[in-house]
N, C-alpha and C positions, 0 to 999 in steps of 0.2 A: 461677789462675784461677777463681773464681766455679763454678760447674753451669750459671748460670742464666745466664751472660754472651753476649749479642747473640741474647737472645730479651725480648719484649717481649707487653706484655699491658692493653687497652684497655680502661676502664673510663666504661660510663655510668651513671650514675645518678639517680633522683628526688630531687633533690637538697633539695622544698618534702617530703620523709620524713626527721626528724632521728632516725630509723632508718638507713637508705637510707647517709645521709653521713657515719656516730657506722662500720657495717660498711666502707665505701669506705675510709675511713682505716686500717682495720685487716684487710683488705684490704692492700691498698698496704701496710701495715709490715711484711706475712710475707711476701712479696712480693719483694719488695726485698732483705728481710734473705737473699736465696735466688737474687740475684743478678737477680732481670729487674724487666726496661724497664716503669715501669706509664706508660700515655698518657690526658690528660685532655684530652678537648672543650674549647675555650677560654669555651664560654658556663657551662661547668658548675668551672669553674679555681679561680672565688675563691668560693667555697658551700661544694668540698671542702674548699681546702686540706690542699693534698696533700704533703708535702715532697719535691721529688726527680722526685715526676709530668714527663714529658716534656706541654705543654701545645702539639694538634695545632690546627688549623682543624674544622667540624662541612663536612665535604667527602666524598668516596666514596671522596678516598683516606686517610678516617683510619685504616680497620685495614686501610692493606694493610704487608705485612708481619710482624704480628701474627699472634702462632699464635694466641692466643683473642682470643672478644669480649663481657667479662663485664658482663651487663646488672643492674644490681641494684634492684628497686622490684619494679610490679605486669606484666602481661603487655602495657600500654601501654610501661612503659621496656622490656621485649624487645622490640617491638615497632619503639618509635626506634631499637634498636639494631640491629634487622635494616638499616635498611636502611642501615647500615656497613657492617653485616660480609660480607651481598653484595654486592657489588661485589666484591671480595678474594675474596671463597670463604674466608671467618674462622667456620669452630667460637663459636655463638656459647651459652652455658651462662646458661642466666635465678638468682638467687637473691632466688626472693620476698620480698619483707619486705610484702605489698600483701593480700587478703584472697583471694580464691580462686586464683590464678596458679598458673595450669592452665598455663599453656608455658613456668612453670620449673620447673629440674632439683631443687634446695633449696631449703631454708629456713631461715633465717642466724642459727638454731641448727647446723646443719650447718657452719658457715665456718669452724670447722681444719679442719675434713676438709678443703673443700672446696678451703682457701689449697695439701694436700702433693698434690692429686693436681691438682692446677693445675702445682702442684713438677715433680713425678717421672710428665706429661703420660699420668698414668693416665685416659682416659678414652674410652668410644667417641664418636665423629661420626657421626651417622645425616642422610641428605636428606633434607628438604620438599619435595611439590612445592607451587610456588609458581605463582597467574597475571600470565598474560598482558594485556593492558586498551588499549584504546587508539578513540577515537570518531573516527569519517568524516564529513565532514558537502561535501554534494556530489558525493562520490568522490573528496576528500580530506582525509587524515586530519590532524584539526587539534592530535588531543594524547596521549599516552599514559602507559603507569604499571604500577604493579604491585603485588601485595600476596599477600601468605602467608595470612594467614584470608578474608579476604573482597574484593569488591568488592561496596556496594549502590551498584542505580540506583533512586531515593529524588525524590516529588513534589518541582519547589520550588516549593511553595504548598500551606499548609496548607488552606487554605480548601478544594484542591481536590483529586479525585484522580491518576493519575499510569497514561492509557492505551499498554497499550501493546502491540508484536506479537512475541513471540518466536518462532526458528527456532535450528535446526537439524542442521551440519552443509547448511549452503542450504535445506533443507523448512522453512515454515514447522509452528509446533508448538503455538502458542493462543496467545489476545487475551483480556489483560489488562487489567482496574479496579483497583485501586487505592493501595493505601499505594508499593507500587515493587517490586524485583522483588532477592533476594541471588543473587551468586554463591561459591557457597565449597569448598576444600577438606578434604583432610579433617582438621588439622590446625584450621582453624576450624567446622569442624562443630558445636563444642562450644559454640562464641559466638552475632554475632546469626541464625546460618541453627540454629541451638537454640532461641534466644526465638520464632526465627514459626517453631518446627512443625519444624525439618526433623528429619532424624536421623542421630543423632550414628553417626562412620563413624575405624571403626581409622585410627593415622596409616598402617602400614604398605597399606593401599588405596591401589590408586593408581583416583582415580577422581575428576568432577565435581560438586559439588551444587546444583540450580537450588530457591531456593524462593522464590516467592510470597507477600511481606507481605498482609493482609488481601483475597485479590484479591473479588470478587464474582462469578462464575464460580461454577459448580456441577465445572467438573473443578477445581484449584488446590490437587491434590494435592504437597509438595514433592516434586522426579523424581535418579534419579542414577544420569548422564552419565560414560562410558568417557571417556578424559585424552587421549585421539587428537581427539575432537569436537573446535567450532568457535559456539559457540553469541551469538547476536546479540541485540543489545536493540535494535531504533524505538519510539522516542517519537514518539507521535503529537499531545500536553497541549500545548500552545497554552503554555501557562507552563512548557514545557521541564520537565529535572530536573535531580536532579545525580549524578553518581555519585562517593561513597567507597569512597577504597583503604582497606583495615584503618581506617575510622572517624579517617584520619589525615592522607590527600588526598585533593585533592577535583579536580573537572573538572564545569566550564558543560554540559553535555546541552539542546540547541535540540529545539523542533519539528520530527520531521524526519530527527538523527539517527542516525547509527549505531553503535550502541555493540556492541564487536566484544569477545567474550574467550576464553579458552584457553591451555592447559597451558604458565603457563614456560618458557620458554630457561635461567635459571638458577635453581637451586632452593636453599633456607636452606636450611643444613648447624646443626646442633644438637648441642652437646655433648653428650652422654649420661655425668652417674656411677655413676647403675644400673641392672640391670636388672630390675624389679619389671616385671611387664607394665600393658598399657595397661586394664585391667580390671580393676586395684590402683585406681590415679591417679582413674579415674573412680571409688569407689567414697569414695575417699577424698575427693575433689574435691564431690561432687556430696551428701556421706556422706546413701547411701545405704542403705537397711536390709537389712541381711543375718543378720541373729538365727536360728539357728536352723540355720544350714549346715556340716553334719558332713564336707562331703568329700568324695573315694572312700569310697565301699562294699564291699566287699570280696563275693566272692557264698561 
């Protein structure tokens, strides 16, 4: 019996990238040779053309029973794959085929080693904090969702500013008029929240970020909040707003609605092949200037 008998891996790929298709085919070949079953989403099966792969529907159970979900693409592909890995608590491994690929663990050039590590189960798993978000209207919850990176509440009308009142732990914090508000996790601190002027937060830090977007106010600084806190955003604009979860899933927010956010009940589990410090990842992805660094200097 093969060492991989009974084991399966779900592949999620950016089929619009030829490199992702070829990488998926190559990875499938290597995993199948080791006896692992590769699953592929029915919406991607024809484009990937993976002989011998199991085709599964795009549903919450797609990753159920799989030992790993592998995302081939950029951060958008990984966020899409997270929607499938999270319900099953299946570790998620990102192979970067995009530009920055901040969430991805390895690049296309590391495919051979990656396949070997998957077969040998030679990887660590870390849990990343998520956000749970609800929209309440007239005291009744009308929508619920979640995010790995961030939830942004943004103006629905380009011509108008969004009027919001924010509270933390049931107490009013401030009223902001602007383009909206981003609430992010440490994982998402290098995404939209960073572009809006928020701080970079190390993934090991347990915290929530609150960043006003282009607010017309004297006090509109980004805030770092306890993960045990509850954040509520009250919308006061007649045009309403749109809540974006990881930039992928949306919820309609009307005037008078309450958007409530807090630490997610379920984390996303990321597979890690390398033990490099987050500092190194930050320098590499943002191409930060470090010339002249001499390291530790002994007395």
